[in-house]
C-alpha positions in Angstrom: -3.3 -44.9 10.4 -6.1 -43.3 11.7 -7.0 -39.1 12.6 -5.7 -39.9 16.8 -2.2 -41.9 15.8 -1.4 -38.9 13.7 -2.3 -36.3 16.1 -0.8 -38.0 19.7 2.5 -40.2 18.2 5.3 -39.2 17.1 5.3 -39.0 13.2 8.7 -39.8 11.3 8.4 -37.5 8.1 7.7 -38.8 5.2 6.1 -38.7 2.2 2.8 -40.6 3.5 3.1 -38.5 6.7 3.1 -35.0 5.1 0.4 -36.0 3.0 -1.9 -37.1 6.0 -1.4 -34.3 7.9 -2.2 -31.9 4.7 -5.6 -34.4 4.3 -6.4 -33.5 8.3 -6.1 -30.1 8.1 -8.2 -30.2 4.7 -10.6 -32.1 6.4 -10.4 -30.8 10.2 -11.7 -27.7 10.8 -8.9 -27.3 13.9 -4.9 -27.2 14.1 -4.2 -30.5 14.1 -1.4 -30.9 17.0 2.3 -31.7 15.5 5.4 -33.0 17.3 7.4 -29.9 18.6 10.4 -31.0 16.1 8.0 -30.8 13.1 9.7 -28.7 11.8 13.3 -29.7 12.2 12.3 -33.1 10.9 11.0 -31.6 7.7 14.0 -29.8 7.1 16.8 -33.0 7.6 14.2 -35.2 5.6 14.2 -32.5 3.0 17.9 -32.2 3.3 18.4 -36.2 2.6 16.6 -35.8 -0.6 18.8 -33.4 -1.9 22.1 -35.1 -0.4 20.6 -37.9 -2.7 20.3 -35.7 -5.5 23.6 -34.6 -5.4 25.0 -37.6 -4.7 23.9 -39.1 -8.6 24.7 -35.8 -10.0 27.9 -37.6 -11.1 25.8 -40.8 -12.1 26.0 -41.9 -15.9 23.6 -44.6 -16.6 20.2 -44.3 -17.9 18.2 -46.2 -15.3 20.0 -43.8 -12.7 19.4 -40.8 -14.3 15.1 -41.5 -14.1 15.9 -41.8 -10.7 17.0 -38.9 -10.1 14.5 -37.5 -12.4 11.2 -38.8 -9.8 13.6 -37.9 -6.7 13.7 -34.7 -8.5 9.7 -34.4 -9.0 9.2 -35.8 -5.6 11.4 -33.4 -4.0 8.8 -30.9 -5.8 5.9 -32.3 -4.5 7.2 -32.1 -1.4 7.6 -28.9 -1.5 3.9 -28.0 -3.0 2.4 -30.1 0.1 4.7 -28.0 2.5 3.2 -24.6 1.6 -0.5 -26.3 1.7 0.1 -27.1 5.0 1.5 -24.4 6.1 -0.8 -21.7 4.0 -3.7 -23.7 6.2 -2.7 -23.9 9.2 -2.0 -19.8 8.6 -5.7 -19.2 7.9 -6.7 -21.3 10.8 -3.9 -19.8 13.3 -5.3 -16.2 12.2 -9.0 -16.8 12.7 -8.2 -17.7 16.3 -6.3 -14.7 16.7 -9.2 -12.8 14.9 -11.9 -14.7 17.6 -9.4 -14.1 20.5 -8.7 -10.0 20.0 -13.3 -9.9 19.3 -14.5 -12.1 22.5 -11.7 -12.2 24.6 -12.0 -15.5 25.4 -9.6 -17.3 27.3 -11.0 -20.5 25.5 -8.8 -20.5 22.7 -7.5 -23.8 22.6 -3.6 -23.4 21.5 -2.2 -26.2 22.3 -1.7 -27.3 18.8 -0.1 -24.5 17.8 4.2 -25.0 17.3 6.2 -22.4 18.9 7.1 -20.6 16.2 3.0 -20.8 14.8 2.9 -18.9 18.5 4.7 -16.1 18.0 2.7 -15.2 15.0 -0.6 -16.0 17.0 0.2 -13.6 19.6 1.5 -10.6 17.4 -1.5 -11.1 15.2 -3.7 -10.5 18.7 -1.3 -7.7 19.6 -2.6 -6.2 16.3 -5.6 -6.9 16.6 -5.9 -5.4 19.9 -4.1 -1.8 18.7 -6.4 -1.8 15.5 -9.4 -2.1 17.6 -8.2 0.5 20.3 -7.4 2.5 18.1 -10.1 2.9 16.1 -13.6 1.3 17.4 -13.2 2.2 20.5 -12.3 5.5 20.4 -15.8 5.9 18.3 -17.8 4.0 20.7 -16.0 7.5 23.3 -17.4 9.7 20.5 -14.3 10.8 19.5 -12.3 10.3 16.3 -10.0 8.0 15.4 -6.2 9.8 15.7 -5.3 10.8 12.6 -1.7 10.7 12.7 -1.9 7.2 14.0 -4.5 5.8 10.9 -1.9 7.7 8.2 0.4 5.0 9.9 -1.7 2.3 9.6 -2.4 3.1 6.1 1.2 3.2 5.6 2.1 0.0 7.0 -1.2 -1.8 5.2 0.2 0.1 1.5 3.4 -0.9 2.2 2.9 -4.4 2.1 1.5 -4.6 -1.1 4.7 -3.6 -2.1 7.8 -5.1 -3.8 10.5 -6.2 -1.1 12.8 -3.5 -2.3 10.0 -0.9 -1.8 8.6 -2.6 1.2 12.2 -2.4 3.3 12.5 1.4 2.2 9.1 2.1 3.4 8.5 0.3 6.7 11.0 2.5 9.0 9.7 5.6 7.9 6.5 4.4 10.2 8.4 2.8 12.6 7.9 5.0 15.6 9.4 3.0 18.4 12.0 -0.1 18.6 14.4 -2.2 21.5 17.3 -3.2 21.0 17.5 -7.1 22.4 19.7 -10.1 23.0 18.5 -13.2 21.7 18.2 -15.8 24.8 17.5 -18.7 22.2 17.3 -19.6 18.2 14.5 -17.9 16.7 13.6 -18.8 13.1 12.6 -16.5 10.3 9.3 -15.1 10.9 6.9 -12.3 9.4 6.0 -9.3 11.8 3.0 -7.9 12.3 4.8 -4.8 9.7 4.5 -7.5 7.1 8.5 -6.9 7.1 10.3 -10.4 7.8 12.8 -10.7 10.7 15.9 -13.5 11.7 16.7 -16.0 11.5 17.9 -15.1 14.6 20.9 -17.0 16.6 21.6 -17.2 20.3 23.6 -14.3 21.4 22.8 -12.2 18.4 21.1 -9.2 18.5 19.6 -6.6 17.0 16.8 -3.3 16.8 13.2 -4.3 17.0 9.9 -2.6 17.0 8.8 -2.2 20.3 5.7 -4.9 19.6 7.7 -7.5 17.7 10.5 -7.4 21.0 7.9 -7.5 24.0 6.6 -10.7 22.3 9.8 -12.2 22.3 10.4 -10.6 25.8 7.8 -12.3 27.1 8.4 -15.6 25.7 11.8 -15.3 27.1 13.5 -15.5 23.4 15.4 -12.1 24.5 15.8 -9.7 26.3 16.0 -5.7 26.0 19.3 -3.9 26.1 19.0 -0.2 27.4 20.6 2.3 25.2 22.9 4.9 26.4 
């Protein structure tokens, strides 16, 4: 299977196809276009492997035990490949967002982004744009950046390097605006621009989220705002 076939055909997830996807992400500068059911297919594939292991748990023969060990090792390798794919795509998405923010270009090709990745990309662009406005544009206008805004950004940055428990305690102190939203469609777990993990959410779930995140979800018609009071 060549690169073009990998990009255009619906991919049936196997160990071999995952390895090929990783190879393409390593060798190609741009994001590889994946089928829009890729995440769902990966979950089904992993669950099938795990179910096979569980079915063999009660088997006693040496042969079946050896097969089980091979399968457990393969599952470990699959997860390693998935992590590598994710991190390489993550790096490319951040680079795309940086170029979009720096050059305000409409030529950034986002067609290879999966829906979940597009949400992350939009949030990164918004975060970078806000940072540029708060610091660079203020300086170019001959003014000093607002000390309070800088302090907020410093707290968020510092919180990103804390443990998960400390992070959960610190972030609410710097959130100054939030919106209550109702989800119109399922949304998988994602990391917001404040370095916190959100979700997963199901349709009809209600959550209070930072305005920046809520606005992205509302703009993508994944959620609607609930006016409080």
